TINU-58487 format. One record per residue (C-alpha): residue number from 1; x, y, z. Coordinates in steps of 0.02 Angstrom, whole numbers, plus 50000, padded with zeros to 5 digits. Example, Ala and Ser with C-alpha at 12.3 -4.5 7.8 and 13.67 -1.06 7.14 Angstrom:
   gumi      px      py      pz
      1   50615   49775   50390
      2   50684   49947   50357
END
This chain:
   gumi      px      py      pz
      1   48274   48115   46772
      2   48327   48282   46851
      3   48357   48353   46686
      4   48206   48286   46599
      5   48107   48341   46741
      6   48175   48520   46737
      7   48158   48521   46553
      8   47961   48479   46579
      9   47948   48621   46715
     10   48018   48738   46577
     11   47885   48685   46456
     12   47751   48699   46573
     13   47793   48885   46638
     14   47819   48931   46450
     15   47647   48882   46398
     16   47544   48903   46561
     17   47613   49087   46610
     18   47525   49179   46454
     19   47375   49061   46475
     20   47354   49097   46660
     21   47374   49288   46629
     22   47243   49284   46490
     23   47126   49183   46603
     24   47165   49288   46748
     25   47185   49106   46846
     26   47315   49057   46957
     27   47402   48880   46934
     28   47526   48760   46992
     29   47553   48570   46960
     30   47612   48489   47117
     31   47504   48484   47263
     32   47654   48405   47355
     33   47829   48429   47352
     34   47909   48402   47195
     35   47909   48225   47123
     36   48047   48096   47155
     37   48099   47955   47057
     38   47984   47788   47057
     39   47863   47855   47210
     40   47763   47736   47275
     41   47600   47821   47233
     42   47562   47953   47110
     43   47385   48033   47158
     44   47299   48131   47017
     45   47154   48253   47036
     46   47056   48345   46911
     47   47108   48523   46946
     48   47157   48620   47096
     49   47004   48695   47189
     50   46979   48890   47234
     51   46980   49032   47120
     52   47150   49136   47141
     53   47182   49258   47014
     54   47340   49264   46903
     55   47458   49364   47019
     56   47632   49334   46925
     57   47718   49237   46808
     58   47783   49073   46896
     59   47963   48999   46873
     60   47996   48828   46849
     61   48045   48807   47050
     62   47861   48887   47104
     63   47750   48739   47022
     64   47747   48645   47179
     65   47640   48696   47346
     66   47797   48615   47438
     67   47674   48497   47559
     68   47551   48367   47522
     69   47369   48442   47539
     70   47297   48277   47537
     71   47390   48236   47707
     72   47259   48147   47825
     73   47356   48126   47976
     74   47315   48212   48135
     75   47448   48360   48147
     76   47470   48370   47970
     77   47317   48423   47884
     78   47316   48573   47769
     79   47175   48684   47842
     80   47127   48761   47678
     81   47076   48584   47618
     82   46969   48533   47750
     83   46834   48461   47646
     84   46938   48342   47529
     85   47031   48281   47674
     86   46858   48251   47761
     87   46822   48132   47626
     88   46979   48053   47603
     89   46993   48017   47787
     90   46855   47898   47765
     91   46958   47789   47637
     92   47137   47813   47707
     93   47089   47747   47884
     94   47251   47638   47936
     95   47412   47697   47974
     96   47479   47617   47820
     97   47366   47703   47697
     98   47392   47868   47784
     99   47584   47856   47786
    100   47574   47812   47597
    101   47460   47953   47564
    102   47573   48074   47643
    103   47721   48024   47561
    104   47641   48013   47378
    105   47675   48149   47242
    106   47510   48232   47219
    107   47453   48325   47057
    108   47320   48368   46938
    109   47269   48331   46769
    110   47233   48525   46731
    111   47340   48645   46811
    112   47225   48800   46828
    113   47134   48824   46993
    114   46940   48852   46971
    115   46794   48837   47107
    116   46719   48676   47029
    117   46738   48555   46887
    118   46594   48650   46781
    119   46693   48802   46796
    120   46838   48719   46737
    121   46763   48646   46578
    122   46691   48817   46539
    123   46869   48909   46537
    124   46993   48782   46487
    125   46989   48762   46296
    126   47041   48630   46187
    127   47228   48684   46175
    128   47246   48704   46367
    129   47170   48520   46399
    130   47270   48436   46270
    131   47436   48520   46329
    132   47417   48457   46509
    133   47355   48296   46452
    134   47512   48266   46348
    135   47627   48338   46500
    136   47537   48212   46619
    137   47580   48069   46505
    138   47762   48148   46504
    139   47778   48166   46693
    140   47724   47983   46706
    141   47861   47921   46600
    142   47986   48034   46682
    143   47960   47993   46863
    144   47902   47808   46832
    145   47771   47788   46983
    146   47745   47620   47044
    147   47550   47639   47074
    148   47442   47775   47006
    149   47283   47832   47088
    150   47167   47950   46998
    151   47033   48049   47089
    152   46921   48062   46951
    153   46817   47921   46863
    154   46761   48007   46702
    155   46789   47895   46572
    156   46832   48025   46444
    157   46953   48101   46567
    158   47054   47946   46600
    159   47059   47895   46421
    160   47107   48064   46363
    161   47277   48052   46464
    162   47302   47863   46421
    163   47220   47753   46540
    164   47147   47597   46442
    165   47042   47438   46485
    166   46939   47538   46617
    167   46831   47434   46723
    168   46712   47465   46868
    169   46759   47377   47041
    170   46606   47434   47139
    171   46592   47570   47267
    172   46619   47712   47131
    173   46792   47638   47108
    174   46876   47604   46924
    175   47030   47500   46880
    176   47134   47525   46704
    177   47290   47518   46634
    178   47416   47665   46591
    179   47558   47577   46468
    180   47563   47426   46578
    181   47543   47503   46759
    182   47375   47439   46845
    183   47285   47602   46885
    184   47140   47642   47015
    185   47022   47784   47000
    186   46925   47851   47155
    187   46781   47997   47114
    188   46825   48173   47141
    189   46804   48216   47326
    190   46694   48340   47277
    191   46554   48191   47239
    192   46510   48186   47414
    193   46382   48046   47407
    194   46523   47943   47338
    195   46626   47959   47507
    196   46495   47887   47622
    197   46585   47789   47775
    198   46523   47625   47696
    199   46605   47668   47521
    200   46761   47735   47601
    201   46788   47572   47704
    202   46770   47476   47533
    203   46880   47587   47430
    204   47009   47586   47568
    205   47026   47389   47563
    206   47033   47411   47375
    207   47169   47526   47389
    208   47258   47431   47529
    209   47257   47264   47401
    210   47316   47366   47258
    211   47471   47442   47361
    212   47505   47274   47424
    213   47500   47348   47607
END
């Protein structure tokens, strides 16, 4: 796995460094530590928030933020990500759920940071989108996660990365399959209405059952 992941990282920086400079946008892949083999949970958002500019070319060892920005446990919350954590804390309410999220590998479909999805759609061309979609599929093949959770329920985005048999479960939650692996999808946490306390509790029960906790 190590050699495959290293090659994957090389491919990403070779492609993304010139694109990031051209777009004047920062980028990174993992919003956690670098992935390990067969993680219990892989969490996949749509793209990093913010609007950090390009500062320098990244190396293959600089694709991770080094800590999980989705961690909702008290004392571990990322202060730069309070809005998202506030929403996710309504879903991941039990110690088992919180610990599973804290140890998850977290990343995004698209690596370039933008203030919102609308901005992302306006600046990322088809070449960049297709590259990131393909690299996500490759990454899943390399690390072989036991469970996959998307923080995105857009059908076109899920289908583009290979999720099939997509169905609604209610409470804004979808289920699908990625090459034989059952996959859940919650809304982008930026969709605030979806993360009411009632919906969050229902989502948490769905995830608890999915993870066999």
